[in-house]
OpenMM code with the backbone's topology and positions (N, CA, C; nanometers):
from openmm import Vec3, app, unit

residues = "MET THR LEU THR ASP GLN THR ARG ALA ALA ILE GLN LYS LEU VAL SER THR TYR PRO GLU ARG ARG THR ALA LEU LEU PRO ALA LEU LYS LEU ALA GLN THR ASP ALA GLY TYR LEU SER ARG GLU ALA ILE ALA GLU ALA ALA ASP VAL VAL GLY VAL PRO HIS SER ALA ALA LEU GLU LEU ALA GLU PHE TYR THR MET LEU HIS THR GLU PRO VAL PRO PRO ALA LEU VAL VAL VAL CYS ALA GLN LEU PRO CYS ALA LEU ARG GLY ALA GLU GLU LEU VAL ARG ASP LEU ARG ALA GLY LEU ARG GLU GLN ILE GLY ASN GLY LEU VAL GLU ILE GLU ARG THR SER GLU CYS PHE GLY ALA CYS HIS ARG ALA PRO MET ALA ARG VAL GLY ALA THR TYR CYS GLU ASN LEU ASP GLN GLU ARG ARG ARG THR LEU ILE GLN GLU LEU ALA LYS ALA".split()
positions = [
    Vec3(9.6806, 12.5140, 11.2365),
    Vec3(9.7844, 12.4931, 11.1361),
    Vec3(9.8116, 12.3436, 11.1241),
    Vec3(9.8097, 12.2930, 11.0033),
    Vec3(9.8293, 12.1513, 10.9761),
    Vec3(9.9737, 12.1207, 10.9383),
    Vec3(10.0315, 12.2053, 10.8540),
    Vec3(10.1665, 12.1804, 10.8056),
    Vec3(10.2707, 12.2283, 10.9064),
    Vec3(10.3813, 12.1568, 10.9117),
    Vec3(10.4890, 12.1991, 11.0012),
    Vec3(10.5582, 12.3219, 10.9419),
    Vec3(10.6278, 12.3935, 11.0270),
    Vec3(10.7039, 12.5098, 10.9801),
    Vec3(10.8080, 12.4670, 10.8765),
    Vec3(10.8644, 12.3498, 10.8963),
    Vec3(10.9654, 12.2981, 10.8040),
    Vec3(10.9045, 12.2756, 10.6649),
    Vec3(10.7850, 12.2194, 10.6598),
    Vec3(10.7195, 12.1957, 10.5309),
    Vec3(10.6798, 12.3269, 10.4661),
    Vec3(10.6288, 12.4187, 10.5447),
    Vec3(10.5932, 12.5499, 10.4903),
    Vec3(10.7159, 12.6179, 10.4303),
    Vec3(10.8287, 12.6090, 10.4989),
    Vec3(10.9532, 12.6684, 10.4484),
    Vec3(10.9992, 12.5979, 10.3206),
    Vec3(10.9847, 12.4658, 10.3172),
    Vec3(11.0239, 12.3895, 10.1976),
    Vec3(10.9367, 12.4290, 10.0783),
    Vec3(10.8083, 12.4498, 10.1031),
    Vec3(10.7187, 12.4917, 9.9948),
    Vec3(10.7554, 12.6316, 9.9473),
    Vec3(10.7835, 12.7229, 10.0397),
    Vec3(10.8227, 12.8588, 10.0017),
    Vec3(10.9502, 12.8573, 9.9174),
    Vec3(11.0454, 12.7740, 9.9577),
    Vec3(11.1701, 12.7624, 9.8823),
    Vec3(11.1421, 12.7067, 9.7430),
    Vec3(11.0557, 12.6068, 9.7364),
    Vec3(11.0177, 12.5454, 9.6096),
    Vec3(10.9532, 12.6482, 9.5169),
    Vec3(10.8620, 12.7263, 9.5703),
    Vec3(10.7916, 12.8279, 9.4908),
    Vec3(10.8917, 12.9250, 9.4279),
    Vec3(10.9958, 12.9583, 9.5017),
    Vec3(11.0934, 13.0556, 9.4510),
    Vec3(11.1742, 13.0025, 9.3328),
    Vec3(11.1713, 12.8723, 9.3098),
    Vec3(11.2485, 12.8139, 9.1986),
    Vec3(11.1702, 12.8110, 9.0678),
    Vec3(11.0417, 12.8432, 9.0713),
    Vec3(10.9583, 12.8379, 8.9519),
    Vec3(10.9314, 12.9790, 8.8997),
    Vec3(10.9299, 12.9959, 8.7678),
    Vec3(10.9013, 13.1291, 8.7131),
    Vec3(10.7571, 13.1731, 8.7405),
    Vec3(10.6645, 13.0757, 8.7505),
    Vec3(10.5262, 13.1069, 8.7863),
    Vec3(10.4899, 13.0284, 8.9108),
    Vec3(10.4374, 13.0957, 9.0092),
    Vec3(10.4071, 13.0327, 9.1385),
    Vec3(10.3168, 12.9098, 9.1227),
    Vec3(10.2175, 12.9202, 9.0396),
    Vec3(10.1186, 12.8130, 9.0235),
    Vec3(10.1843, 12.6801, 8.9840),
    Vec3(10.2946, 12.6867, 8.9126),
    Vec3(10.3642, 12.5673, 8.8673),
    Vec3(10.4155, 12.4842, 8.9849),
    Vec3(10.4358, 12.5477, 9.0975),
    Vec3(10.4868, 12.4782, 9.2164),
    Vec3(10.3769, 12.4053, 9.2932),
    Vec3(10.2541, 12.4155, 9.2501),
    Vec3(10.1427, 12.3606, 9.3276),
    Vec3(10.1495, 12.2084, 9.3446),
    Vec3(10.1727, 12.1341, 9.2376),
    Vec3(10.1773, 11.9882, 9.2497),
    Vec3(10.2899, 11.9426, 9.3429),
    Vec3(10.4137, 11.9885, 9.3242),
    Vec3(10.5176, 11.9465, 9.4192),
    Vec3(10.4902, 11.9955, 9.5617),
    Vec3(10.4239, 12.1102, 9.5746),
    Vec3(10.3894, 12.1600, 9.7085),
    Vec3(10.2881, 12.0673, 9.7754),
    Vec3(10.1912, 12.0206, 9.6992),
    Vec3(10.0925, 11.9273, 9.7556),
    Vec3(10.1587, 11.7946, 9.7935),
    Vec3(10.2554, 11.7515, 9.7143),
    Vec3(10.3284, 11.6291, 9.7499),
    Vec3(10.4026, 11.6471, 9.8818),
    Vec3(10.4652, 11.7633, 9.9001),
    Vec3(10.5337, 11.7913, 10.0269),
    Vec3(10.4343, 11.7942, 10.1429),
    Vec3(10.3207, 11.8575, 10.1211),
    Vec3(10.2180, 11.8656, 10.2254),
    Vec3(10.1674, 11.7264, 10.2615),
    Vec3(10.1486, 11.6426, 10.1613),
    Vec3(10.1021, 11.5068, 10.1869),
    Vec3(10.2057, 11.4271, 10.2662),
    Vec3(10.3311, 11.4430, 10.2317),
    Vec3(10.4376, 11.3744, 10.3049),
    Vec3(10.4377, 11.4175, 10.4505),
    Vec3(10.4144, 11.5444, 10.4729),
    Vec3(10.4133, 11.5988, 10.6090),
    Vec3(10.2936, 11.5482, 10.6886),
    Vec3(10.1760, 11.5548, 10.6293),
    Vec3(10.0532, 11.5255, 10.7026),
    Vec3(10.0053, 11.3811, 10.6875),
    Vec3(10.0616, 11.3054, 10.5934),
    Vec3(10.0176, 11.1679, 10.5713),
    Vec3(9.9116, 11.1578, 10.4632),
    Vec3(9.8307, 11.2590, 10.4509),
    Vec3(9.7313, 11.2707, 10.3438),
    Vec3(9.6947, 11.4180, 10.3345),
    Vec3(9.6166, 11.4537, 10.2355),
    Vec3(9.5827, 11.5940, 10.2140),
    Vec3(9.4426, 11.6259, 10.2663),
    Vec3(9.4377, 11.6676, 10.3903),
    Vec3(9.3102, 11.7148, 10.4451),
    Vec3(9.2764, 11.8479, 10.3770),
    Vec3(9.1529, 11.8912, 10.3910),
    Vec3(9.1133, 12.0210, 10.3334),
    Vec3(9.2018, 12.1332, 10.3889),
    Vec3(9.2354, 12.1222, 10.5168),
    Vec3(9.3190, 12.2250, 10.5803),
    Vec3(9.4600, 12.2255, 10.5207),
    Vec3(9.5171, 12.1060, 10.4999),
    Vec3(9.6521, 12.0973, 10.4427),
    Vec3(9.6527, 12.1506, 10.2990),
    Vec3(9.5486, 12.1198, 10.2246),
    Vec3(9.5376, 12.1697, 10.0869),
    Vec3(9.5299, 12.3217, 10.0877),
    Vec3(9.4474, 12.3761, 10.1756),
    Vec3(9.4317, 12.5219, 10.1845),
    Vec3(9.5626, 12.5890, 10.2254),
    Vec3(9.6334, 12.5302, 10.3219),
    Vec3(9.7613, 12.5889, 10.3642),
    Vec3(9.8636, 12.5870, 10.2518),
    Vec3(9.8718, 12.4747, 10.1808),
    Vec3(9.9665, 12.4661, 10.0689),
    Vec3(9.9293, 12.5695, 9.9628),
    Vec3(9.8011, 12.5836, 9.9347),
    Vec3(9.7554, 12.6819, 9.8356),
    Vec3(9.7937, 12.8228, 9.8793),
    Vec3(9.7765, 12.8528, 10.0073),
    Vec3(9.8120, 12.9850, 10.0581),
    Vec3(9.9612, 13.0135, 10.0419),
    Vec3(10.0436, 12.9152, 10.0735),
    Vec3(10.1889, 12.9344, 10.0632),
    Vec3(10.2290, 12.9532, 9.9168),
    Vec3(10.1675, 12.8749, 9.8274),
    Vec3(10.1990, 12.8874, 9.6847),
    Vec3(10.1408, 13.0167, 9.6284),
    Vec3(10.0260, 13.0578, 9.6820),
    Vec3(9.9625, 13.1802, 9.6341),
    Vec3(9.8610, 13.1559, 9.5246),
    Vec3(9.7873, 13.0451, 9.5378),
    Vec3(9.6831, 13.0128, 9.4412),
    Vec3(9.5512, 12.9936, 9.5158),
    Vec3(9.4391, 12.9991, 9.4456),
    Vec3(9.3102, 12.9769, 9.5123),
    Vec3(9.2995, 12.8351, 9.5696),
    Vec3(9.2292, 12.8241, 9.6805),
    Vec3(9.2072, 12.6924, 9.7423),
    Vec3(9.1403, 12.5969, 9.6445),
    Vec3(9.0496, 12.6487, 9.5640),
    Vec3(8.9774, 12.5631, 9.4689),
    Vec3(9.0729, 12.5003, 9.3674),
    Vec3(9.1733, 12.5732, 9.3244),
    Vec3(9.2705, 12.5179, 9.2283),
    Vec3(9.3505, 12.4051, 9.2928),
    Vec3(9.3874, 12.4232, 9.4183),
    Vec3(9.4641, 12.3203, 9.4888),
    Vec3(9.3782, 12.1966, 9.5138),
    Vec3(9.2528, 12.2172, 9.5523),
    Vec3(9.1621, 12.1042, 9.5758),
    Vec3(9.1378, 12.0274, 9.4457),
    Vec3(9.1188, 12.0996, 9.3389),
    Vec3(9.0970, 12.0373, 9.2079),
    Vec3(9.2166, 11.9494, 9.1695),
    Vec3(9.3364, 11.9989, 9.1904),
    Vec3(9.4577, 11.9239, 9.1582),
    Vec3(9.4723, 11.8026, 9.2500),
    Vec3(9.4451, 11.8214, 9.3779),
    Vec3(9.4570, 11.7118, 9.4748),
    Vec3(9.3600, 11.5985, 9.4431),
    Vec3(9.2427, 11.6319, 9.3944),
    Vec3(9.1438, 11.5294, 9.3630),
    Vec3(9.1670, 11.4662, 9.2265),
    Vec3(9.2455, 11.5306, 9.1416),
    Vec3(9.2713, 11.4780, 9.0083),
    Vec3(9.3778, 11.3685, 9.0086),
    Vec3(9.4874, 11.3898, 9.0771),
    Vec3(9.6002, 11.2973, 9.0718),
    Vec3(9.5827, 11.1811, 9.1697),
    Vec3(9.6016, 11.0597, 9.1183),
    Vec3(9.5824, 10.9408, 9.2015),
    Vec3(9.6925, 10.9233, 9.3055),
    Vec3(9.8062, 10.9886, 9.2880),
    Vec3(9.9125, 10.9752, 9.3879),
    Vec3(9.8929, 11.0715, 9.5053),
    Vec3(9.7937, 11.1562, 9.4937),
    Vec3(9.7581, 11.2450, 9.6037),
    Vec3(9.6329, 11.1898, 9.6706),
    Vec3(9.6323, 11.1910, 9.8021),
    Vec3(9.5233, 11.1285, 9.8774),
    Vec3(9.4546, 11.2313, 9.9667),
    Vec3(9.3249, 11.2475, 9.9434),
    Vec3(9.2471, 11.3415, 10.0232),
    Vec3(9.1779, 11.2729, 10.1404),
    Vec3(9.2024, 11.1459, 10.1559),
    Vec3(9.1528, 11.0677, 10.2695),
    Vec3(9.2718, 10.9943, 10.3304),
    Vec3(9.2655, 10.9626, 10.4596),
    Vec3(9.3761, 10.8872, 10.5207),
    Vec3(9.3995, 10.7544, 10.4486),
    Vec3(9.5250, 10.7163, 10.4380),
    Vec3(9.5623, 10.5892, 10.3756),
    Vec3(9.6403, 10.5066, 10.4774),
    Vec3(9.6431, 10.3751, 10.4580),
    Vec3(9.7213, 10.2906, 10.5495),
    Vec3(9.8693, 10.3278, 10.5442),
    Vec3(9.9450, 10.2878, 10.6451),
    Vec3(10.0888, 10.3181, 10.6453),
    Vec3(10.1592, 10.2694, 10.5190),
    Vec3(10.1155, 10.1585, 10.4633),
    Vec3(10.1761, 10.1066, 10.3406),
    Vec3(10.0682, 10.0915, 10.2341),
    Vec3(10.0696, 10.1815, 10.1369),
    Vec3(9.9781, 10.1737, 10.0240),
    Vec3(10.0585, 10.1226, 9.9053),
    Vec3(10.0201, 10.0065, 9.8534),
    Vec3(10.0900, 9.9437, 9.7412),
    Vec3(9.9998, 9.9544, 9.6191),
    Vec3(10.0485, 10.0221, 9.5164),
    Vec3(9.9719, 10.0399, 9.3934),
    Vec3(10.0461, 9.9678, 9.2820),
    Vec3(9.9800, 9.8698, 9.2233),
    Vec3(10.0395, 9.7879, 9.1176),
    Vec3(9.9939, 9.8402, 8.9824),
    Vec3(10.0899, 9.8645, 8.8938),
    Vec3(10.0588, 9.9083, 8.7583),
    Vec3(9.9916, 9.7941, 8.6831),
    Vec3(9.8822, 9.8246, 8.6137),
    Vec3(9.8091, 9.7223, 8.5385),
    Vec3(9.8081, 9.7518, 8.3892),
    Vec3(9.8950, 9.8420, 8.3437),
    Vec3(9.9047, 9.8698, 8.2006),
    Vec3(9.9559, 9.7465, 8.1270),
    Vec3(9.9402, 9.7438, 7.9966),
    Vec3(9.9693, 9.6247, 7.9173),
    Vec3(10.1080, 9.5642, 7.9423),
    Vec3(10.2161, 9.6415, 7.9422),
    Vec3(10.3467, 9.5786, 7.9673),
    Vec3(10.3534, 9.5089, 8.1032),
    Vec3(10.3019, 9.5731, 8.2057),
    Vec3(10.3015, 9.5104, 8.3388),
    Vec3(10.2066, 9.3906, 8.3415),
    Vec3(10.0922, 9.4056, 8.2757),
    Vec3(9.9957, 9.2948, 8.2716),
    Vec3(10.0572, 9.1729, 8.2034),
    Vec3(10.1275, 9.1955, 8.0937),
    Vec3(10.1890, 9.0846, 8.0216),
    Vec3(10.3022, 9.0196, 8.1001),
    Vec3(10.3604, 9.0947, 8.1935),
    Vec3(10.4727, 9.0417, 8.2707),
    Vec3(10.4316, 9.0001, 8.4114),
    Vec3(10.3003, 8.9890, 8.4378),
    Vec3(10.2556, 8.9286, 8.5620),
    Vec3(10.1969, 9.0198, 8.6671),
    Vec3(10.1363, 9.1318, 8.6288),
    Vec3(10.0778, 9.2237, 8.7271),
    Vec3(9.9687, 9.1567, 8.8109),
    Vec3(9.8830, 9.0774, 8.7479),
    Vec3(9.7752, 9.0112, 8.8230),
    Vec3(9.8316, 8.9113, 8.9240),
    Vec3(9.9339, 8.8379, 8.8825),
    Vec3(9.9976, 8.7436, 8.9748),
    Vec3(10.0639, 8.8187, 9.0904),
    Vec3(10.1209, 8.9340, 9.0590),
    Vec3(10.1829, 9.0176, 9.1619),
    Vec3(10.0786, 9.0601, 9.2648),
    Vec3(9.9636, 9.1047, 9.2184),
    Vec3(9.8560, 9.1450, 9.3100),
    Vec3(9.8134, 9.0259, 9.3962),
    Vec3(9.7934, 8.9102, 9.3345),
    Vec3(9.7541, 8.7905, 9.4106),
    Vec3(9.8593, 8.7534, 9.5144),
    Vec3(9.9877, 8.7549, 9.4745),
    Vec3(10.0956, 8.7204, 9.5681),
    Vec3(10.1011, 8.8186, 9.6849),
    Vec3(10.0866, 8.9474, 9.6551),
    Vec3(10.0898, 9.0481, 9.7613),
    Vec3(9.9727, 9.0292, 9.8576),
    Vec3(9.8547, 9.0084, 9.8023),
    Vec3(9.7366, 8.9902, 9.8883),
    Vec3(9.7474, 8.8640, 9.9726),
    Vec3(9.8001, 8.7578, 9.9145),
    Vec3(9.8155, 8.6325, 9.9899),
    Vec3(9.9236, 8.6459, 10.0964),
    Vec3(10.0338, 8.7073, 10.0615),
    Vec3(10.1461, 8.7179, 10.1542),
    Vec3(10.1268, 8.8212, 10.2634),
    Vec3(10.0354, 8.9151, 10.2413),
    Vec3(10.0147, 9.0234, 10.3379),
    Vec3(9.8727, 9.0231, 10.3940),
    Vec3(9.8086, 8.9073, 10.3922),
    Vec3(9.6698, 8.8954, 10.4369),
    Vec3(9.6490, 8.9549, 10.5765),
    Vec3(9.7377, 8.9217, 10.6683),
    Vec3(9.7237, 8.9703, 10.8063),
    Vec3(9.7375, 9.1227, 10.8139),
    Vec3(9.8381, 9.1781, 10.7442),
    Vec3(9.8599, 9.3229, 10.7463),
    Vec3(9.7446, 9.3976, 10.6797),
    Vec3(9.6884, 9.3387, 10.5744),
    Vec3(9.5733, 9.3992, 10.5079),
    Vec3(9.4540, 9.3984, 10.6028),
    Vec3(9.4321, 9.2864, 10.6691),
    Vec3(9.3216, 9.2744, 10.7638),
    Vec3(9.3327, 9.3699, 10.8808),
    Vec3(9.4553, 9.4024, 10.9204),
    Vec3(9.4791, 9.4945, 11.0320),
    Vec3(9.4826, 9.6406, 10.9879),
    Vec3(9.4630, 9.6662, 10.8582),
    Vec3(9.4620, 9.8036, 10.8085),
    Vec3(9.6003, 9.8650, 10.7945),
    Vec3(9.7041, 9.7828, 10.7966),
    Vec3(9.8403, 9.8345, 10.7856),
    Vec3(9.8872, 9.8445, 10.6412),
    Vec3(9.8265, 9.7648, 10.5530),
    Vec3(9.8649, 9.7607, 10.4124),
    Vec3(9.7381, 9.7609, 10.3282),
    Vec3(9.7446, 9.8318, 10.2172),
    Vec3(9.6358, 9.8277, 10.1189),
    Vec3(9.6990, 9.8014, 9.9827),
    Vec3(9.6399, 9.7120, 9.9061),
    Vec3(9.6879, 9.6776, 9.7726),
    Vec3(9.5873, 9.7295, 9.6711),
    Vec3(9.6330, 9.8078, 9.5756),
    Vec3(9.5476, 9.8595, 9.4691),
    Vec3(9.6080, 9.8251, 9.3344),
    Vec3(9.5221, 9.8125, 9.2377),
    Vec3(9.5626, 9.7984, 9.0981),
    Vec3(9.5248, 9.9298, 9.0313),
    Vec3(9.6098, 9.9806, 8.9429),
    Vec3(9.5789, 10.1079, 8.8790),
    Vec3(9.5996, 10.1004, 8.7288),
    Vec3(9.5275, 10.1844, 8.6573),
    Vec3(9.5482, 10.1935, 8.5131),
    Vec3(9.6492, 10.3028, 8.4809),
    Vec3(9.6981, 10.3683, 8.5861),
    Vec3(9.8003, 10.4715, 8.5685),
    Vec3(9.9333, 10.4053, 8.5351),
    Vec3(9.9960, 10.4498, 8.4278),
    Vec3(10.1272, 10.3953, 8.3908),
    Vec3(10.2343, 10.4662, 8.4728),
    Vec3(10.3262, 10.3899, 8.5267),
    Vec3(10.4340, 10.4475, 8.6075),
    Vec3(10.5554, 10.4843, 8.5233),
    Vec3(10.5524, 10.4535, 8.3948),
    Vec3(10.6562, 10.5001, 8.3043),
    Vec3(10.7861, 10.4215, 8.3055),
    Vec3(10.7816, 10.2988, 8.3491),
    Vec3(10.9019, 10.2150, 8.3455),
    Vec3(10.8650, 10.0786, 8.2897),
    Vec3(10.8027, 10.0804, 8.1744),
    Vec3(10.7510, 9.9576, 8.1136),
    Vec3(10.8605, 9.8541, 8.0895),
    Vec3(10.9811, 9.8997, 8.0686),
    Vec3(11.0918, 9.8077, 8.0444),
    Vec3(11.1362, 9.7365, 8.1727),
    Vec3(11.0776, 9.7764, 8.2869),
    Vec3(11.1103, 9.7127, 8.4148),
    Vec3(10.9849, 9.6537, 8.4799),
    Vec3(10.8935, 9.6077, 8.3971),
    Vec3(10.7670, 9.5511, 8.4442),
    Vec3(10.7879, 9.4093, 8.4970),
    Vec3(10.6987, 9.3646, 8.5866),
    Vec3(10.5913, 9.4402, 8.6506),
    Vec3(10.6471, 9.5265, 8.7631),
    Vec3(10.5704, 9.6274, 8.7946),
    Vec3(10.6172, 9.7191, 8.8977),
    Vec3(10.5015, 9.7678, 8.9842),
    Vec3(10.5403, 9.8234, 9.0980),
    Vec3(10.4426, 9.8773, 9.1919),
    Vec3(10.5037, 9.9987, 9.2595),
    Vec3(10.4167, 10.0815, 9.3139),
    Vec3(10.4610, 10.1954, 9.3940),
    Vec3(10.4198, 10.1663, 9.5379),
    Vec3(10.5149, 10.1703, 9.6282),
    Vec3(10.4873, 10.1527, 9.7705),
    Vec3(10.5111, 10.2882, 9.8348),
    Vec3(10.4002, 10.3560, 9.8708),
    Vec3(10.4141, 10.4938, 9.9152),
    Vec3(10.4670, 10.5762, 9.7989),
    Vec3(10.5837, 10.6367, 9.8170),
    Vec3(10.6457, 10.7157, 9.7108),
    Vec3(10.7608, 10.6416, 9.6438),
    Vec3(10.7826, 10.5155, 9.6813),
    Vec3(10.8944, 10.4378, 9.6287),
    Vec3(10.8482, 10.3453, 9.5175),
    Vec3(10.9202, 10.3464, 9.4068),
    Vec3(10.8877, 10.2597, 9.2947),
    Vec3(10.9693, 10.1312, 9.3047),
    Vec3(10.9011, 10.0190, 9.2940),
    Vec3(10.9639, 9.8869, 9.2994),
    Vec3(10.9465, 9.8240, 9.1620),
    Vec3(11.0578, 9.7921, 9.0976),
    Vec3(11.0545, 9.7463, 8.9591),
    Vec3(11.1046, 9.6033, 8.9473),
    Vec3(11.0797, 9.5451, 8.8288),
    Vec3(11.1241, 9.4080, 8.7997),
    Vec3(11.0806, 9.3116, 8.9102),
    Vec3(10.9550, 9.3164, 8.9481),
    Vec3(10.9062, 9.2361, 9.0599),
    Vec3(10.8817, 9.0911, 9.0184),
    Vec3(10.9908, 9.0217, 8.9950),
    Vec3(10.9851, 8.8778, 8.9687),
    Vec3(10.9588, 8.8059, 9.1011),
    Vec3(10.9549, 8.6740, 9.1000),
    Vec3(10.9212, 8.5980, 9.2208),
    Vec3(11.0125, 8.6316, 9.3381),
    Vec3(11.1415, 8.6401, 9.3145),
    Vec3(11.2360, 8.6679, 9.4228),
    Vec3(11.2153, 8.8071, 9.4812),
    Vec3(11.2002, 8.9060, 9.3952),
    Vec3(11.1801, 9.0435, 9.4432),
    Vec3(11.0443, 9.0572, 9.5133),
    Vec3(10.9447, 8.9822, 9.4669),
    Vec3(10.8132, 8.9846, 9.5331),
    Vec3(10.8246, 8.9338, 9.6759),
    Vec3(10.8945, 8.8213, 9.6916),
    Vec3(10.9119, 8.7655, 9.8264),
    Vec3(10.9810, 8.8654, 9.9180),
    Vec3(11.0837, 8.9304, 9.8663),
    Vec3(11.1562, 9.0299, 9.9456),
    Vec3(11.0639, 9.1453, 9.9835),
    Vec3(10.9862, 9.1940, 9.8872),
    Vec3(10.8929, 9.3038, 9.9133),
    Vec3(10.7898, 9.2629, 10.0175),
    Vec3(10.7356, 9.1442, 10.0038),
    Vec3(10.6356, 9.0958, 10.0988),
    Vec3(10.6969, 9.0856, 10.2387),
    Vec3(10.8183, 9.0364, 10.2482),
    Vec3(10.8856, 9.0260, 10.3786),
    Vec3(10.9059, 9.1637, 10.4406),
    Vec3(10.9484, 9.2612, 10.3588),
    Vec3(10.9701, 9.3964, 10.4098),
    Vec3(10.8404, 9.4597, 10.4577),
    Vec3(10.7331, 9.4423, 10.3808),
    Vec3(10.6054, 9.5002, 10.4196),
    Vec3(10.5442, 9.4295, 10.5404),
    Vec3(10.5724, 9.3011, 10.5550),
    Vec3(10.5198, 9.2261, 10.6696),
    Vec3(10.5837, 9.2728, 10.7996),
    Vec3(10.7066, 9.3229, 10.7935),
    Vec3(10.7769, 9.3730, 10.9133),
    Vec3(10.7244, 9.5086, 10.9588),
    Vec3(10.6760, 9.5869, 10.8628),
    Vec3(10.6357, 9.7250, 10.8922),
    Vec3(10.5166, 9.7349, 10.9818),
] * unit.nanometer
topology = app.Topology()
chain = topology.addChain("A")
for resn in residues:
    res = topology.addResidue(resn, chain)
    for name in ("N", "CA", "C"):
        topology.addAtom(name, app.Element.getBySymbol(name[0]), res)
């Protein structure tokens, strides 16, 4: 068993709130990922069993969404939005600043910086990044320094 009893119970409770069980699959996989750190084949299968859908449907969904990880990820995964609004407001500079400021943590495998074409849906607060499940918006120079300091401590 990969998932904790607490996560299994949370998924069961979640499933009961949806009119169709299958609709709970994406949030169930997010819960499973939070529990296990990433979605191993076993965690995907367990979540699928609790939701009541085929393992293949859960695996297909897990491999489709970029916020779901089927391989282990570093403790701090930073994904920078590269859509046009973020790009125009300094996404590339943000990536450079993060990589420069977190060189040691990146080298030690504690932090990974990615650029994505996935829009995070807060274009009016660009540039932005997702750190784990947390969205960091309006990443101007001051907020970047703060973010880099926080990630360097982790």
